[in-house]
C-alpha positions in Angstrom: 98.7 75.0 65.8 95.2 74.9 66.9 95.9 71.4 68.3 96.9 73.3 72.2 93.6 75.1 72.9 90.7 74.2 70.5 88.5 73.0 73.5 88.4 71.1 76.4 85.7 68.1 75.0 87.4 68.3 71.8 89.4 64.8 70.6 91.7 66.1 68.2 94.9 66.7 71.1 93.0 65.0 74.4 96.3 65.1 76.0 97.7 68.5 75.2 93.6 69.6 76.1 93.0 67.3 79.3 94.0 70.6 82.1 91.3 72.5 80.6 88.8 70.0 81.5 89.3 70.5 85.3 87.9 73.6 84.6 83.9 75.5 83.9 84.0 77.7 80.9 84.8 80.6 82.9 87.7 79.1 84.3 89.0 78.0 81.7 88.5 81.5 79.5 91.1 82.5 83.3 93.4 79.8 82.8 93.9 80.1 79.2 94.4 84.5 80.0 97.0 83.3 83.0 98.8 80.6 80.1 98.7 83.2 77.0 100.4 86.4 80.0 102.8 84.5 81.5 104.1 82.4 78.2 104.3 85.9 76.0 106.2 87.6 79.0 108.6 84.5 79.3 109.1 84.7 75.4 110.4 88.5 75.4 113.1 87.4 78.2 113.9 84.0 76.3 113.8 86.4 73.0 116.5 88.8 74.7 120.5 88.4 74.4 122.0 87.8 77.8 118.5 85.6 79.4 119.5 83.3 81.8 118.1 80.2 79.7 118.5 77.6 81.7 116.4 79.2 84.8 113.9 80.5 82.5 113.6 77.0 80.3 113.4 75.3 83.7 110.3 77.3 84.6 108.6 77.1 80.8 109.6 73.2 81.6 107.5 72.7 84.9 105.0 74.8 83.6 104.4 73.1 80.4 104.5 70.0 82.1 101.3 70.9 84.5 99.5 71.8 81.5 100.1 68.7 79.6 102.3 70.8 76.9 104.8 68.3 76.5 106.4 69.1 73.0 106.7 72.7 75.0 108.2 70.9 77.7 110.4 68.7 75.7 112.1 72.2 73.6 112.4 73.6 77.6 114.6 70.7 78.7 116.6 71.0 76.1 117.5 74.4 76.9 118.6 73.3 80.4 122.2 72.2 79.7 123.3 73.1 76.8 125.6 76.2 75.4 127.5 77.5 72.3 125.7 75.9 69.2 124.1 73.7 70.4 121.9 76.8 73.5 121.2 79.2 70.1 119.7 75.7 68.3 117.8 75.0 71.8 116.7 78.9 72.5 115.3 78.8 68.4 113.0 75.5 69.1 112.1 76.9 72.4 110.3 80.0 70.6 109.0 78.5 68.1 107.4 76.1 70.8 106.2 78.9 72.7 104.9 81.0 69.5 102.9 77.7 68.8 101.2 77.9 72.2 100.6 82.0 72.2 99.1 82.2 69.3 96.9 78.8 69.6 95.3 80.8 73.0 95.2 84.0 71.4 92.8 81.6 68.8 91.0 79.9 71.2 90.1 82.7 73.1 88.9 85.1 70.1 87.0 81.4 69.5 84.8 82.8 72.6 
């Protein structure tokens, strides 16, 4: 889970962290806060029973792709055109990936 936001300069996962390298230390913290707030809000929306999963997933996919968080983007993409049991499973995967990123961002921010 820490692979997402340890440091812009660490080589643990350069693709997932590459967007942090575009910012100085202060901006990294600001961007991390934005990501944390947005994903936490989206997590609550996705977790709701009657959410508009395809629309939420599309938005999350776009943000995740922009940041290079491919596992999250892939989980969101899987939610865009499914129904029934497949939608339930895809939603659970998306929530799991979102939780991983939120927890990683929280840890990264606490380490600063």
